[in-house]
C-alpha positions in Angstrom: -18.2 3.2 2.6 -15.0 5.3 2.8 -11.6 3.7 3.2 -9.0 5.7 5.1 -5.4 5.3 3.8 -2.6 5.9 6.2 -0.3 8.8 5.5 3.4 8.3 4.9 4.2 9.4 8.4 1.6 7.1 9.9 2.9 4.2 7.9 6.5 4.8 8.9 5.5 5.3 12.6 3.5 2.1 12.5 6.6 0.3 11.0 8.8 1.3 14.0 6.1 0.6 16.5 5.5 -2.9 15.2 9.2 -3.5 14.7 10.0 -2.4 18.3 7.2 -4.7 19.6 8.5 -7.6 17.6 5.2 -7.9 15.7 6.6 -9.2 12.4 3.2 -10.1 10.9 2.1 -6.4 11.4 5.5 -5.2 10.0 5.0 -7.3 6.9 1.5 -6.1 6.5 2.8 -2.6 5.9 4.6 -3.6 2.8 3.1 -3.8 -0.7 3.0 -7.2 -2.4 5.6 -6.0 -4.9 8.4 -4.0 -3.2 11.8 -2.6 -4.1 13.8 -3.4 -1.0 17.6 -3.1 -0.8 20.4 -3.1 1.8 23.9 -2.6 0.5 27.0 -3.9 2.2 29.6 -6.6 2.5 29.0 -10.2 1.6 29.7 -11.4 5.2 26.8 -9.4 6.5 23.8 -11.8 6.2 21.0 -9.2 5.7 22.5 -7.4 2.7 21.0 -7.7 -0.7 17.8 -7.0 -2.7 14.4 -8.4 -2.0 11.1 -8.0 -3.9 8.6 -10.2 -2.0 7.1 -10.3 1.5 8.8 -13.8 2.0 12.1 -12.2 1.2 11.4 -9.3 3.6 10.3 -11.8 6.3 13.7 -13.6 5.9 15.5 -10.3 6.1 13.9 -9.5 9.5 14.2 -13.0 10.8 18.0 -13.1 10.3 18.5 -10.3 12.9 17.4 -12.5 15.8 19.5 -15.4 14.5 22.8 -13.5 14.2 22.6 -10.5 16.6 22.2 -10.2 20.3 19.2 -8.0 21.5 19.8 -4.3 20.8 22.0 -2.6 23.3 20.8 0.8 21.9 18.2 1.7 19.2 17.3 5.3 18.8 15.5 7.2 16.1 16.8 10.8 15.9 14.8 12.3 13.0 12.0 11.5 10.7 11.6 13.7 7.6 8.6 13.3 5.4 8.0 14.8 1.9 5.0 13.4 0.1 5.4 9.7 -0.5 9.0 9.7 0.9 10.3 9.4 4.4 13.9 9.3 5.7 14.5 8.1 9.2 17.9 8.8 10.8 19.1 7.0 13.9 21.7 4.7 15.5 21.8 1.3 17.1 24.2 -1.0 18.8 24.2 -4.8 18.5 26.5 -7.7 19.3 27.3 -10.5 16.8 26.6 -13.9 18.3 29.3 -15.8 16.4 32.2 -13.4 17.0 31.3 -11.8 20.3 32.1 -8.4 18.7 29.7 -5.5 18.8 29.1 -2.6 16.4 27.5 0.9 16.6 25.6 1.7 13.5 24.5 5.1 12.4 21.8 4.6 9.8 19.3 6.2 7.4 16.3 4.4 6.1 14.5 5.7 3.0 10.9 4.6 2.7 8.5 5.2 -0.2 4.9 4.8 0.7 2.1 4.6 -1.8 -1.6 4.3 -0.7 -0.5 3.5 2.9 1.9 0.6 1.9 5.7 0.6 1.8 6.6 0.2 -1.8 10.4 0.9 -1.5 12.9 0.5 1.3 16.5 1.4 1.3 18.8 1.0 4.2 22.0 3.0 4.4 24.2 1.8 7.3 27.8 1.7 8.5 28.6 -1.3 6.5 32.3 -1.2 7.4 31.7 -1.3 11.2 29.1 -4.1 10.7 31.4 -6.1 8.4 34.3 -5.8 10.9 32.0 -7.1 13.7 31.2 -10.2 11.6 34.8 -10.9 10.7 36.2 -13.8 12.6 
């Protein structure tokens, strides 16, 4: 029996397809059991920090629906793939439920994919704009 392993591009495309459809079990299924996951930013932004488990990643994605309004914009501009690495560049716009402010965020996501699973995830975003939107 032959097992087909998804390519880096297929894995990243599946991530965005599942994320866009709100299918969090499928999103989580794309991550390895041991993952290097980091989002830098201000302390007042609830999704910043480092995670290493699927439970931590599930909590990361869950917080968006709790603190943000549905996306007003979400666009992927470019996906670059080189071996196990992919960088996705895009922008989005959300409102913050507690403050009523919104932010436009230009971002880059760096994925590392090994044997069809995401083993590392780094989010680079406009942390200043997001922090300002969360400020009371």
